[in-house]
FIMAR-711354 format. One record per residue (C-alpha): residue number from 1; residue in three letters; chain; x, y, z. Coordinates in pm, whole numbers, plus 50000, padded with zeros to 5 digits. Layout:
<sites>
+------+------+-------+-------+-------+-------+
| resi | resn | chain |     x |     y |     z |
+------+------+-------+-------+-------+-------+
|  NUM |  ALA |     A |     X |     Y |     Z |
...
+------+------+-------+-------+-------+-------+
</sites>
This chain:
<sites>
+------+------+-------+-------+-------+-------+
| resi | resn | chain |     x |     y |     z |
+------+------+-------+-------+-------+-------+
|    1 |  MET |     A | 73584 | 44447 | 02302 |
|    2 |  LEU |     A | 73912 | 44270 | 02230 |
|    3 |  ASP |     A | 73927 | 43910 | 02349 |
|    4 |  VAL |     A | 74216 | 43851 | 02590 |
|    5 |  SER |     A | 74374 | 43573 | 02383 |
|    6 |  VAL |     A | 74344 | 43777 | 02062 |
|    7 |  GLY |     A | 74507 | 44076 | 02231 |
|    8 |  TYR |     A | 74782 | 43856 | 02374 |
|    9 |  ASN |     A | 74866 | 43710 | 02034 |
|   10 |  LYS |     A | 74832 | 44043 | 01855 |
|   11 |  TYR |     A | 75070 | 44234 | 02085 |
|   12 |  THR |     A | 75312 | 43962 | 02197 |
|   13 |  PHE |     A | 75581 | 44121 | 01977 |
|   14 |  LEU |     A | 75582 | 44429 | 02201 |
|   15 |  GLY |     A | 75743 | 44248 | 02496 |
|   16 |  ASN |     A | 76017 | 44105 | 02275 |
|   17 |  ASP |     A | 76079 | 44449 | 02127 |
|   18 |  PHE |     A | 76102 | 44584 | 02482 |
|   19 |  LEU |     A | 76364 | 44327 | 02586 |
|   20 |  THR |     A | 76566 | 44393 | 02271 |
|   21 |  TRP |     A | 76544 | 44767 | 02350 |
|   22 |  ILE |     A | 76668 | 44699 | 02705 |
|   23 |  TRP |     A | 76974 | 44524 | 02562 |
|   24 |  PHE |     A | 77025 | 44822 | 02331 |
|   25 |  ILE |     A | 77007 | 45080 | 02612 |
|   26 |  ILE |     A | 77245 | 44874 | 02827 |
|   27 |  GLU |     A | 77502 | 44837 | 02550 |
|   28 |  THR |     A | 77481 | 45202 | 02440 |
|   29 |  GLY |     A | 77527 | 45328 | 02796 |
|   30 |  GLN |     A | 77211 | 45535 | 02820 |
|   31 |  ASN |     A | 77130 | 45703 | 03151 |
|   32 |  LEU |     A | 76883 | 45467 | 03320 |
|   33 |  SER |     A | 76818 | 45701 | 03610 |
|   34 |  GLU |     A | 76692 | 45955 | 03360 |
|   35 |  LEU |     A | 76485 | 45699 | 03168 |
|   36 |  THR |     A | 76325 | 45570 | 03489 |
|   37 |  LYS |     A | 76297 | 45918 | 03643 |
|   38 |  SER |     A | 76455 | 45773 | 03956 |
|   39 |  LYS |     A | 76608 | 45984 | 04231 |
|   40 |  ASP |     A | 76855 | 45700 | 04298 |
|   41 |  PRO |     A | 77119 | 45589 | 04049 |
|   42 |  VAL |     A | 77000 | 45291 | 03845 |
|   43 |  THR |     A | 77223 | 45057 | 03643 |
|   44 |  LEU |     A | 77145 | 44740 | 03447 |
|   45 |  GLU |     A | 77370 | 44466 | 03318 |
|   46 |  ILE |     A | 77299 | 44151 | 03123 |
|   47 |  GLY |     A | 77302 | 43864 | 03373 |
|   48 |  ASN |     A | 77384 | 43501 | 03313 |
|   49 |  SER |     A | 77135 | 43419 | 03036 |
|   50 |  ILE |     A | 76959 | 43559 | 02733 |
|   51 |  VAL |     A | 76724 | 43383 | 02491 |
|   52 |  LEU |     A | 76662 | 43501 | 02136 |
|   53 |  GLU |     A | 76427 | 43376 | 01864 |
|   54 |  ASN |     A | 76438 | 43417 | 01491 |
|   55 |  LYS |     A | 76165 | 43322 | 01245 |
|   56 |  ILE |     A | 76307 | 43154 | 00939 |
|   57 |  ASN |     A | 76093 | 43181 | 00624 |
|   58 |  ASN |     A | 75786 | 43218 | 00851 |
|   59 |  GLU |     A | 75788 | 42839 | 00885 |
|   60 |  TYR |     A | 75975 | 42770 | 01208 |
|   61 |  LYS |     A | 76161 | 42945 | 01483 |
|   62 |  GLU |     A | 76529 | 42927 | 01559 |
|   63 |  LYS |     A | 76592 | 42961 | 01932 |
|   64 |  ILE |     A | 76931 | 43074 | 02064 |
|   65 |  THR |     A | 77002 | 43038 | 02436 |
|   66 |  ILE |     A | 77317 | 43187 | 02585 |
|   67 |  LYS |     A | 77392 | 43087 | 02944 |
|   68 |  GLY |     A | 77682 | 43128 | 03180 |
|   69 |  ASP |     A | 77841 | 43400 | 03388 |
|   70 |  GLN |     A | 78125 | 43453 | 03141 |
|   71 |  ALA |     A | 77929 | 43377 | 02823 |
|   72 |  GLY |     A | 77991 | 43603 | 02528 |
|   73 |  LEU |     A | 77700 | 43757 | 02343 |
|   74 |  GLU |     A | 77841 | 43713 | 01992 |
|   75 |  GLU |     A | 77580 | 43450 | 01900 |
|   76 |  GLY |     A | 77310 | 43685 | 02025 |
|   77 |  THR |     A | 77429 | 43975 | 01816 |
|   78 |  THR |     A | 77450 | 43744 | 01515 |
|   79 |  ALA |     A | 77089 | 43639 | 01577 |
|   80 |  LEU |     A | 76989 | 44007 | 01596 |
|   81 |  LYS |     A | 77160 | 44071 | 01262 |
|   82 |  LYS |     A | 76955 | 43786 | 01113 |
|   83 |  GLY |     A | 76633 | 43949 | 01235 |
|   84 |  GLY |     A | 76600 | 43784 | 01575 |
|   85 |  TRP |     A | 76466 | 43939 | 01891 |
|   86 |  VAL |     A | 76516 | 43887 | 02263 |
|   87 |  THR |     A | 76244 | 43674 | 02423 |
|   88 |  GLN |     A | 76395 | 43633 | 02770 |
|   89 |  ILE |     A | 76673 | 43815 | 02952 |
|   90 |  ASN |     A | 76839 | 43782 | 03290 |
|   91 |  LEU |     A | 76931 | 44120 | 03436 |
|   92 |  LEU |     A | 77143 | 44252 | 03718 |
|   93 |  CYS |     A | 76992 | 44574 | 03846 |
|   94 |  LYS |     A | 77153 | 44812 | 04090 |
|   95 |  ILE |     A | 76938 | 45079 | 04254 |
|   96 |  ALA |     A | 77151 | 45301 | 04476 |
|   97 |  ASP |     A | 77348 | 45041 | 04678 |
|   98 |  ASP |     A | 77091 | 44759 | 04644 |
|   99 |  GLU |     A | 77154 | 44480 | 04392 |
|  100 |  TYR |     A | 76883 | 44269 | 04233 |
|  101 |  GLN |     A | 76887 | 43982 | 03984 |
|  102 |  PHE |     A | 76586 | 43860 | 03789 |
|  103 |  THR |     A | 76467 | 43723 | 03457 |
|  104 |  LEU |     A | 76213 | 43898 | 03233 |
|  105 |  LYS |     A | 76009 | 43715 | 02969 |
|  106 |  GLY |     A | 75897 | 43913 | 02669 |
|  107 |  ASP |     A | 75577 | 43731 | 02577 |
|  108 |  SER |     A | 75417 | 43757 | 02922 |
|  109 |  TYR |     A | 75620 | 44027 | 03102 |
|  110 |  ASN |     A | 75673 | 43773 | 03381 |
|  111 |  THR |     A | 75950 | 43839 | 03626 |
|  112 |  SER |     A | 76102 | 43523 | 03769 |
|  113 |  GLY |     A | 76390 | 43431 | 03996 |
|  114 |  LEU |     A | 76394 | 43772 | 04166 |
|  115 |  LYS |     A | 76679 | 43796 | 04413 |
|  116 |  THR |     A | 76656 | 44103 | 04634 |
|  117 |  PRO |     A | 76922 | 44246 | 04863 |
|  118 |  VAL |     A | 76980 | 44046 | 05179 |
|  119 |  THR |     A | 76763 | 44152 | 05471 |
|  120 |  ASP |     A | 76826 | 44101 | 05841 |
|  121 |  MET |     A | 76662 | 43768 | 05925 |
|  122 |  SER |     A | 76571 | 43819 | 06288 |
|  123 |  LYS |     A | 76443 | 43527 | 06494 |
|  124 |  ASN |     A | 76216 | 43756 | 06696 |
|  125 |  LYS |     A | 75848 | 43695 | 06609 |
|  126 |  ASP |     A | 75764 | 44059 | 06677 |
|  127 |  GLU |     A | 75989 | 44165 | 06387 |
|  128 |  ILE |     A | 75849 | 43923 | 06125 |
|  129 |  GLU |     A | 75593 | 44176 | 05998 |
|  130 |  GLY |     A | 75866 | 44436 | 05950 |
|  131 |  LEU |     A | 76080 | 44187 | 05757 |
|  132 |  VAL |     A | 75788 | 44101 | 05527 |
|  133 |  LEU |     A | 75722 | 44470 | 05464 |
|  134 |  GLU |     A | 76089 | 44533 | 05394 |
|  135 |  LYS |     A | 76102 | 44245 | 05144 |
|  136 |  ALA |     A | 75784 | 44373 | 04976 |
|  137 |  TYR |     A | 75938 | 44720 | 04952 |
|  138 |  LEU |     A | 76252 | 44580 | 04790 |
|  139 |  CYS |     A | 76041 | 44391 | 04534 |
|  140 |  PHE |     A | 75837 | 44704 | 04468 |
|  141 |  ARG |     A | 76153 | 44904 | 04393 |
|  142 |  VAL |     A | 76268 | 44673 | 04115 |
|  143 |  PHE |     A | 75914 | 44644 | 03970 |
|  144 |  GLU |     A | 75898 | 45022 | 03965 |
|  145 |  VAL |     A | 76220 | 45034 | 03759 |
|  146 |  ILE |     A | 76087 | 44773 | 03513 |
|  147 |  ASP |     A | 75756 | 44957 | 03478 |
|  148 |  SER |     A | 75930 | 45292 | 03430 |
|  149 |  LEU |     A | 76154 | 45145 | 03161 |
|  150 |  PHE |     A | 75853 | 44993 | 02987 |
|  151 |  PHE |     A | 75666 | 45325 | 02989 |
|  152 |  SER |     A | 75978 | 45500 | 02858 |
|  153 |  PHE |     A | 76002 | 45241 | 02580 |
|  154 |  LEU |     A | 75632 | 45280 | 02494 |
|  155 |  SER |     A | 75654 | 45658 | 02482 |
|  156 |  GLN |     A | 75943 | 45630 | 02235 |
|  157 |  ARG |     A | 75773 | 45348 | 02041 |
|  158 |  ILE |     A | 75450 | 45541 | 01973 |
|  159 |  GLU |     A | 75619 | 45861 | 01861 |
|  160 |  ASP |     A | 75586 | 45955 | 01495 |
|  161 |  ASN |     A | 75963 | 45946 | 01445 |
|  162 |  TRP |     A | 76012 | 45594 | 01593 |
|  163 |  THR |     A | 76101 | 45440 | 01256 |
|  164 |  ASP |     A | 76339 | 45720 | 01162 |
|  165 |  LYS |     A | 76500 | 45773 | 01503 |
|  166 |  GLY |     A | 76451 | 45500 | 01767 |
|  167 |  LEU |     A | 76435 | 45198 | 01539 |
|  168 |  GLN |     A | 76715 | 45329 | 01322 |
|  169 |  ASP |     A | 76936 | 45378 | 01631 |
|  170 |  ILE |     A | 76877 | 45014 | 01727 |
|  171 |  ARG |     A | 76952 | 44897 | 01371 |
|  172 |  ASN |     A | 77275 | 45098 | 01368 |
|  173 |  TRP |     A | 77374 | 44944 | 01703 |
|  174 |  ILE |     A | 77304 | 44592 | 01571 |
|  175 |  GLU |     A | 77510 | 44656 | 01259 |
|  176 |  SER |     A | 77801 | 44786 | 01467 |
|  177 |  CYS |     A | 77811 | 44476 | 01690 |
+------+------+-------+-------+-------+-------+
</sites>
């Protein structure tokens, strides 16, 4: 049986690959509703921050953090060209008419800072349970999109032609940036 810490360290690259792939699918305009198999239209945009890391000579890591609503991603694409990968990304997700914002971390798959659509904050105590259920439902919707994207990524990643097709598409995108 694989020890949890050994498994974590062995497969930590997978989350960073996933976040880099998300950036790729956003920038190449792929149909997210199709990838997530959602009945509702789904769109993603890069939010107000992205963090990339690059190992230099296997001795130390270079960390690039890009923050700000109007920040350009030129430094990020340069880091990708040098062999970097995305370790954290802030995303704006739209599912039908609902907008969400959250941050995903590649090493742990943690979602933080989730902002869901505004719900009616009633003062009536009888309606509190309904508000909690509505908020839980809204959280579930965005987690469902993240999970669906991850499973779509994994299904592409484990295919025999990943190196020739999927990975090469990402490399071509990086070179064209």
